[in-house]
C-alpha positions in Angstrom: 0.0 0.0 0.0 1.4 3.4 -1.1 -1.5 5.7 -0.1 -4.7 5.7 1.8 -7.6 7.9 2.7 -9.0 8.1 6.2 -12.1 9.5 7.7 -11.5 10.9 11.2 -14.7 11.4 13.1 -15.3 14.0 15.8 -16.6 13.2 19.3 -19.0 14.7 21.8 -19.0 14.3 25.5 -22.4 12.9 26.7 -21.1 13.0 30.2 -18.0 14.6 31.8 -17.5 14.5 35.5 -14.3 15.7 37.2 -13.5 13.5 40.1 -10.3 15.3 41.4 -6.7 16.0 40.6 -4.0 13.5 39.8 -0.3 13.5 40.8 0.6 13.8 37.1 -1.1 17.2 36.8 -4.1 15.9 34.9 -7.7 15.6 36.3 -9.3 12.3 37.2 -12.4 12.1 35.1 -15.4 9.9 34.2 -16.7 10.5 30.7 -19.0 9.0 28.2 -17.6 9.7 24.7 -19.6 9.4 21.5 -18.4 9.5 17.9 -20.4 11.5 15.4 -20.4 11.6 11.6 -18.9 15.0 11.3 -15.3 14.2 10.2 -12.0 15.3 8.7 -10.5 13.6 5.7 -6.8 12.7 5.6 -4.8 11.5 2.7 -1.5 9.7 3.4 1.1 8.9 0.8 4.4 7.1 1.3 7.6 9.0 0.6 11.3 7.9 1.1 11.9 9.9 4.2 10.6 12.8 6.3 7.2 14.0 7.3 5.4 16.6 5.2 2.0 17.9 6.4 -0.4 20.2 4.6 -3.9 21.4 5.5 -6.6 23.3 3.6 -7.1 25.5 6.7 -4.3 28.1 7.0 -4.8 28.5 10.8 -3.9 24.8 11.4 -0.2 24.4 12.1 1.7 22.0 9.8 4.7 21.3 11.9 5.3 19.6 15.3 2.6 21.7 16.9 0.1 19.5 15.0 -0.9 16.3 16.8 -1.1 14.5 13.5 2.6 15.4 12.7 3.6 14.3 16.2 1.8 11.0 15.7 3.9 10.3 12.6 7.1 11.2 14.5 6.2 8.9 17.4 5.6 6.0 15.1 8.9 6.6 13.4 10.8 6.7 16.7 9.0 3.8 18.4 9.1 1.5 15.4 12.6 2.5 14.3 11.3 3.3 10.9 13.1 5.5 8.4 10.1 5.7 6.1 8.4 9.0 5.4 4.9 10.2 4.7 3.0 13.1 3.1 -0.1 14.0 5.1 -2.9 16.2 3.8 -5.7 17.2 6.1 -9.1 18.4 4.8 -10.7 20.0 7.8 -14.4 19.8 8.5 -14.3 19.5 12.3 -13.9 23.1 13.7 -10.6 23.9 15.5 -10.5 24.4 19.3 -14.1 23.4 19.6 -14.3 20.6 22.1 -14.9 18.0 19.4 -11.4 16.3 19.4 -10.6 17.3 15.8 -6.9 17.4 16.4 -7.1 14.1 18.3 -9.1 12.5 15.6 -6.5 13.5 13.0 -3.7 12.1 15.1 -5.6 8.8 15.5 -6.1 8.6 11.8 -2.4 9.0 11.2 -1.6 6.2 13.6 -4.1 3.9 12.0 -3.0 4.9 8.4 0.7 4.6 9.0 0.3 1.2 10.7 -1.0 0.1 7.3 1.3 2.1 5.0 4.4 1.1 6.8 3.3 -2.5 7.5 4.0 -2.2 11.2 1.5 -4.8 12.3 0.5 -3.0 15.5 -2.7 -4.1 17.3 -5.5 -1.7 18.2 -4.3 -1.9 21.9 -0.7 -1.1 20.9 -1.9 1.9 18.9 -4.0 3.1 21.8 -1.0 2.9 24.1 1.0 5.0 21.8 -1.9 7.4 21.4 -2.2 7.9 25.1 1.3 9.4 25.1 0.1 12.1 22.7 -3.3 13.1 24.2 -6.1 11.8 26.4 -8.8 11.8 23.6 -6.7 10.0 20.9 -7.0 6.4 22.2 -10.8 6.8 22.0 -10.7 8.3 18.5 -8.9 5.2 17.2 -12.0 3.0 17.8 -14.7 5.5 18.5 -18.3 4.5 18.9 -19.7 4.8 22.4 -17.2 4.4 25.3 -16.8 5.0 29.0 -13.5 6.8 29.6 -11.8 7.0 33.0 -8.4 7.8 34.4 -7.4 11.0 32.6 -9.6 9.8 29.7 -7.3 7.1 28.3 -8.8 4.1 30.1 -11.6 2.9 27.9 -14.5 0.6 28.2 -16.7 0.1 25.0 -20.4 0.5 25.5 -23.2 -0.8 23.3 -23.1 1.3 20.1 -26.0 3.5 19.5 -26.1 4.6 15.9 -28.1 7.3 14.1 -29.3 9.5 17.0 -29.7 13.0 15.4 -27.5 15.8 16.8 -27.4 19.5 16.1 -24.1 21.2 16.7 -23.5 24.9 17.3 -20.1 26.7 17.5 -19.4 30.4 17.6 -17.3 31.1 14.5 -14.6 33.2 16.2 -14.4 31.6 19.6 -12.0 28.9 20.8 -11.6 27.6 24.3 -8.3 26.2 25.6 -8.8 22.8 27.3 -5.9 23.5 29.6 -7.5 26.8 30.7 -10.9 25.2 31.3 -9.5 22.4 33.6 -7.2 24.9 35.4 -10.1 27.3 35.9 -12.2 24.4 37.3 -9.5 23.4 39.8 -9.1 27.1 40.9 -12.9 27.4 41.3 -13.0 24.3 43.4 -10.1 25.5 45.6 -11.9 28.9 46.1 -14.9 26.9 47.5 -12.8 25.7 50.4 -11.7 22.4 48.8 -15.2 21.1 48.5 -15.0 19.4 45.1 -18.2 17.4 45.5 -20.7 17.9 42.7 -24.1 19.3 43.5 -26.6 16.6 44.4 -28.9 17.7 41.6 -26.4 17.0 38.9 -26.9 13.8 36.9 -24.8 10.8 37.9 -22.8 8.3 35.8 -25.1 5.4 36.6 -28.0 7.5 35.3 -26.2 8.1 32.0 -25.1 4.5 31.6 -28.6 3.2 32.3 -30.0 5.5 29.6 -27.4 4.3 27.2 -28.1 0.7 27.9 -31.8 1.2 27.4 -31.1 3.3 24.3 -33.6 5.8 25.6 -33.1 9.3 24.1 -35.2 11.3 26.6 -33.5 9.6 29.5 -30.1 10.3 27.9 -31.0 13.9 27.5 -31.8 14.1 31.2 -28.5 12.5 32.2 -26.2 14.9 30.2 -23.5 16.4 32.3 -20.3 18.5 31.8 -18.6 19.9 34.9 -16.5 22.3 32.7 -19.7 24.2 32.0 -19.3 25.6 35.6 -16.3 27.7 34.4 -16.9 28.1 30.7 -20.5 29.4 30.7 -19.8 32.3 33.1 -16.8 33.3 31.0 -18.5 33.0 27.6 -22.1 33.9 27.7 -22.8 32.8 24.1 -22.2 29.2 25.1 -25.1 29.3 27.5 -27.2 31.2 25.1 -26.7 28.5 22.4 -27.6 25.8 24.9 -30.9 27.5 25.7 -31.5 28.2 22.0 -31.2 24.5 21.1 -33.6 23.6 23.8 -36.1 26.2 22.7 -35.7 24.8 19.1 -36.8 21.4 20.2 -33.7 19.6 21.5 -34.5 16.8 24.0 -31.3 17.9 25.9 -28.3 20.2 25.3 -24.8 20.3 26.6 -21.4 21.8 25.9 -18.9 19.3 24.5 -15.5 18.9 26.1 -14.1 22.3 27.0 -16.3 24.0 24.5 -17.3 26.2 23.0 -19.3 23.8 20.8 -22.7 22.8 22.2 -24.9 20.0 20.9 -28.6 19.2 21.1 -30.0 15.7 21.0 -32.9 16.0 18.5 -36.1 14.0 18.0 -35.4 13.6 14.3 -33.1 14.7 11.4 -36.0 16.7 10.0 -36.5 18.7 13.2 -32.7 19.1 13.5 -32.5 20.6 10.0 -35.4 22.9 10.7 -33.8 24.1 13.9 -30.5 24.6 12.1 -32.1 26.9 9.5 -34.0 28.9 12.1 -31.0 29.3 14.4 -28.8 30.4 11.5 -31.0 33.4 11.0 -30.9 34.2 14.8 -27.2 33.7 15.3 -25.2 35.2 12.4 -21.8 34.4 13.8 -22.4 30.8 14.7 -21.8 27.7 12.6 -24.3 24.8 12.8 -24.1 21.2 11.7 -26.7 18.4 11.6 -25.1 15.1 12.3 -25.7 11.7 14.0 -24.1 9.3 16.4 -21.6 7.1 14.6 -20.5 3.6 15.6 -16.8 3.9 14.7 -14.0 6.5 14.9 -11.5 6.0 12.0 -12.4 4.6 8.6 -9.7 3.6 6.2 -9.8 3.3 2.4 -6.7 1.9 0.6 -7.4 4.0 -2.6 -7.6 7.8 -2.0 -9.9 8.1 -5.0 -12.4 5.4 -3.9 -14.1 7.6 -1.2 -16.6 10.2 -2.6 -17.2 13.4 -0.7 -19.8 13.4 2.0 
């Protein structure tokens, strides 16, 4: 194989609970992660040596600041490979949006180069390498619906729940730093006298898992939780406004994904999601909207770059 095309799907957080701080500086979390069909497209081509990365979005770095570039470097080092690769990223997942776009791209590079370079690594081995690059990357390799604990890298697959309609909304000119959001949350908890216990009224993980096991959309909507909203919503009012707007437009439930600023609404149908998108676009001129669905996998690989038609 000399080239391949990969589809790298975004994720949303159906549940994000911060349990405390870890000695390694990360936060201990319990999350339910869900792949969605919104995806980047990557093309990988073998070259004799070196890593060359391009992207159709000029704001995306094309050097070692890019997780996809670092994923290729890591495989070269760990597998003692002198082979090179050309990577082109066609971005559809918004940047700094809480949707794991960069993590998905890195996961796609790990999966693709494992094929191009004939490394023979298992999914588990790829995920172990991925955890060294970022907490969301191990999930993105397999995707679907998974429970993530530890700092997000300890994964337990849950029953896939495909096709649930989702409406995404992201302010066009706003990005939120994940590092800032977690640090702000820790600072806020410290200012409350060290009381890091969640409010009793917040949904709990067993509620979310029960809703998922029953595949009950209204129950899932009631169990949505993201502790980072406690610091992001007061700082960025538009995030809270969009959450409320999605609910007013018919969403069963709405939540910020990851560290934001993207919010999503679980919708009763694709038709209602499209209607809500069109209505909200007129109301929020500086916000991007996408209609998508739950997806059962994270990375899709096609050996022939020309064999996958645009979506």
